[in-house]
C-alpha positions in Angstrom: -79.2 67.2 -63.7 -81.9 67.2 -66.5 -85.4 68.4 -66.3 -87.8 66.1 -64.4 -90.5 64.4 -66.0 -93.3 61.9 -65.3 -93.3 58.3 -66.0 -96.7 57.3 -64.7 -99.5 59.0 -62.7 -97.8 61.1 -60.3 -94.6 59.2 -60.5 -91.7 62.0 -61.0 -88.3 61.2 -62.5 -85.4 63.1 -61.4 -82.9 62.2 -64.2 -79.2 62.7 -64.7 -76.4 60.8 -66.8 -72.8 59.6 -66.2 -70.7 60.0 -69.4 -68.8 56.8 -70.4 -66.6 57.7 -73.1 -66.4 55.3 -76.0 -69.7 54.0 -74.8 -72.3 56.6 -74.5 -74.2 58.0 -71.3 -75.4 55.8 -68.4 -78.7 57.3 -67.2 -78.9 57.9 -63.5 -82.6 58.2 -62.1 -84.1 58.7 -58.9 -87.9 58.7 -58.4 -90.6 60.7 -56.5 -94.0 59.4 -55.9 -95.8 62.3 -54.7 -99.3 61.3 -53.9 -100.4 59.8 -50.6 -97.5 59.7 -48.4 -94.6 61.1 -50.7 -91.9 58.7 -51.3 -88.4 59.1 -52.8 -86.7 56.1 -54.5 -82.8 56.8 -54.3 -81.2 60.4 -54.1 -78.9 60.9 -57.1 -75.1 61.3 -57.5 -73.0 63.5 -55.1 -71.9 65.7 -58.4 -75.3 66.7 -58.9 -76.4 67.1 -55.2 -77.5 70.9 -55.3 -79.2 70.4 -58.5 -81.0 67.2 -57.4 -82.1 68.8 -54.1 -83.3 71.9 -56.1 -85.3 69.6 -58.6 -86.6 67.6 -55.8 -88.0 70.4 -53.4 -89.6 72.0 -56.4 -91.8 68.9 -56.6 -92.5 68.3 -52.9 -92.3 70.4 -49.6 -89.5 68.9 -47.5 -91.9 68.6 -44.5 -94.4 66.3 -46.6 -91.8 63.7 -47.8 -92.4 60.7 -45.6 -90.2 57.7 -47.1 -86.6 57.5 -48.7 -86.1 54.0 -50.3 -82.5 53.2 -50.7 -82.2 50.7 -53.3 -78.5 50.0 -52.5 -75.7 52.2 -51.2 -73.9 53.0 -54.1 -72.8 56.6 -54.4 -74.8 57.3 -57.4 -78.1 56.4 -55.2 -77.2 58.0 -52.0 -75.5 61.2 -53.2 -78.0 63.7 -51.4 -79.3 61.3 -48.9 -77.8 63.1 -45.7 -79.3 66.4 -47.0 -82.7 65.1 -47.9 -83.2 63.7 -44.4 -81.8 66.7 -42.8 -84.3 69.0 -44.7 -87.3 66.4 -44.4 -87.6 65.7 -40.6 -90.7 63.2 -41.3 -88.8 61.1 -43.6 -87.9 57.6 -42.8 -85.4 55.5 -44.6 -86.3 52.1 -46.3 -83.3 49.9 -46.9 -81.7 46.7 -46.6 -79.8 46.5 -43.3 -76.4 45.8 -45.2 -77.0 49.1 -47.0 -77.7 51.0 -43.9 -74.7 49.5 -42.4 -72.4 50.6 -45.1 -73.9 54.2 -45.4 -73.4 54.6 -41.6 -69.5 54.3 -42.4 -70.2 58.0 -43.8 -72.8 59.4 -41.6 -75.2 58.3 -39.0 -79.1 57.6 -39.5 -80.8 57.7 -36.3 -82.4 54.2 -35.7 -85.7 55.6 -35.3 -85.6 56.9 -38.8 -84.8 53.4 -40.4 -87.1 50.6 -41.5 -85.0 47.8 -42.9 -86.4 45.4 -45.5 -85.1 42.4 -47.1 -85.9 40.3 -50.1 -89.3 38.9 -49.4 -90.4 41.7 -47.5 -93.8 43.4 -47.7 -94.1 46.9 -46.2 -97.5 49.3 -46.0 -97.0 52.7 -46.8 -99.7 54.8 -46.5 -102.1 53.3 -49.1 -99.3 51.7 -50.8 -98.0 48.2 -50.5 -94.4 47.5 -51.4 -92.7 44.2 -51.7 -89.0 43.9 -52.0 -87.0 41.6 -54.1 -83.4 40.7 -55.1 -82.9 42.0 -58.8 -81.2 39.8 -61.3 -78.0 41.7 -61.5 -76.6 43.9 -58.8 -73.0 45.2 -57.6 -74.0 45.4 -53.8 -75.2 42.6 -51.5 -77.9 45.1 -50.1 -79.6 45.8 -53.4 -83.4 45.8 -53.6 -86.0 45.8 -56.2 -89.1 47.5 -55.2 -92.6 46.5 -56.5 -95.4 48.9 -55.9 -98.7 46.8 -55.6 -100.9 50.0 -55.9 -99.9 50.8 -59.5 -97.8 47.7 -60.7 -94.7 49.7 -61.0 -91.2 47.7 -60.5 -88.2 49.9 -59.3 -85.6 47.6 -60.4 -82.4 49.5 -59.0 -79.3 49.0 -61.4 -80.7 46.1 -63.1 -82.4 46.2 -66.6 -80.4 49.8 -67.2 -78.4 50.4 -70.4 -76.0 52.5 -71.9 -77.1 54.8 -74.8 -75.7 57.4 -77.0 -78.2 60.2 -75.7 -80.3 60.0 -72.8 -84.1 59.3 -73.5 -87.2 59.3 -71.5 -88.9 56.6 -72.8 -88.2 53.1 -74.4 -90.1 53.9 -77.5 -87.6 56.7 -78.3 -84.8 54.5 -78.7 -84.1 51.8 -81.3 -84.3 48.3 -79.8 -80.8 47.5 -81.1 -79.3 50.4 -79.3 -81.1 49.9 -76.2 -80.2 46.2 -76.0 -76.6 46.7 -77.0 -76.3 49.0 -73.9 -78.3 46.8 -71.8 -75.9 43.7 -72.4 -73.1 46.0 -71.6 -74.4 47.5 -68.4 -75.9 44.4 -66.9 -72.7 42.4 -67.3 -70.4 45.3 -66.2 -72.4 45.7 -63.0 -72.5 42.0 -62.4 -69.3 40.3 -63.9 -70.1 37.2 -61.8 -73.0 36.4 -64.4 -70.5 34.8 -66.4 -69.8 32.2 -63.5 -73.4 31.3 -62.5 -75.5 28.4 -63.2 -78.1 29.8 -65.9 -81.1 27.8 -64.5 -80.5 29.4 -61.1 -80.1 33.0 -62.5 -83.3 32.8 -64.2 -85.5 32.2 -61.2 -85.5 35.8 -59.8 -86.0 37.0 -63.6 -89.3 34.6 -63.5 -90.4 35.8 -60.2 -90.1 39.5 -61.5 -91.8 38.6 -64.2 -94.7 36.9 -62.6 -95.5 40.2 -60.9 -96.6 41.4 -64.6 -95.3 45.0 -64.0 -97.5 47.9 -65.6 -94.1 49.7 -65.9 -90.5 49.0 -65.1 -88.2 51.8 -63.9 -84.6 51.1 -63.6 -82.2 53.8 -62.1 -80.1 53.3 -65.3 -82.7 53.5 -68.0 -85.6 55.0 -69.8 -89.2 54.4 -68.6 -90.3 50.9 -69.9 -93.9 50.2 -70.2 -96.1 47.0 -70.1 -95.8 46.0 -73.7 -92.1 46.3 -73.8 -91.3 44.8 -70.2 -91.4 41.0 -71.1 -88.7 41.9 -73.7 -86.3 42.9 -70.8 -87.0 40.0 -68.8 -86.1 38.1 -72.0 -82.9 39.7 -72.3 -81.9 39.5 -68.9 -82.5 35.8 -68.7 -79.9 35.3 -71.5 -77.2 37.4 -69.7 -75.3 34.6 -68.1 -74.7 32.9 -71.8 -72.9 36.0 -72.7 -69.1 36.1 -72.2 -67.8 38.3 -69.6 -67.7 42.2 -70.4 -64.2 43.5 -70.5 -64.0 47.3 -70.1 -60.5 47.8 -71.6 -61.9 46.9 -74.8 -64.6 49.7 -74.9 -64.0 52.2 -72.1 -61.7 55.1 -72.0 -61.4 55.3 -68.2 -58.9 58.3 -68.4 -61.4 60.3 -70.5 -64.1 59.1 -68.2 -62.0 60.5 -65.2 -61.4 63.8 -67.0 -65.1 64.3 -68.0 -65.6 64.6 -64.1 -62.6 66.9 -62.9 -63.9 69.8 -61.2 -63.8 73.2 -63.0 -60.9 75.4 -62.5 -61.2 77.6 -59.3 
């Protein structure tokens, strides 16, 4: 885990990174909205679980946390979910039914603590209104992007992320060449099916999200992107299906990637 930082008024980023030798680092972010009814978007990686919980509970009392949005069931989004729910007795899970089903293969979430949402759903969370959308690129059928209508923030799950040489907090800290090079890699790697789709149909959800005019875009795998730069990410996403399929063997040293996550001796 890295030190938390803010991405907007009372929006706290809980950041980590997954090293991909030969490519750089893939940011891995969760987000805490502390005002009103405190809400957490995703719960980090299992390898970071203890550090994630320390960082989270330094920002919010477990008794105050009311909602945990799970954008999808991949392990880098649910690593501390069971522990968060155990510590925060008033928190409910907001997720796609498919994600809840797949999470229940590992541990049970009491039905009374689950609120399911599908693309097209809208849910009131205290003084916030959240709408749920299918992001353009995804690697799980239960993936949801979340738009907070109270402050214009789009939480895009894996979509719109990047792989970069060194983790940055804000889009403006990176060269656009580096950001979009990693953007093209990650958004094809998580969705290899983009090389097979009809480009006109693919661009529809991109346009739907663009029509929301987000004040900021927060990807689980990217830096904070603010209003002036957000349209450039939509433009870059629209051309993903026109690119050839990404072939990881050409760029990624899988053995080195696994070695980087070997547990320490003892």
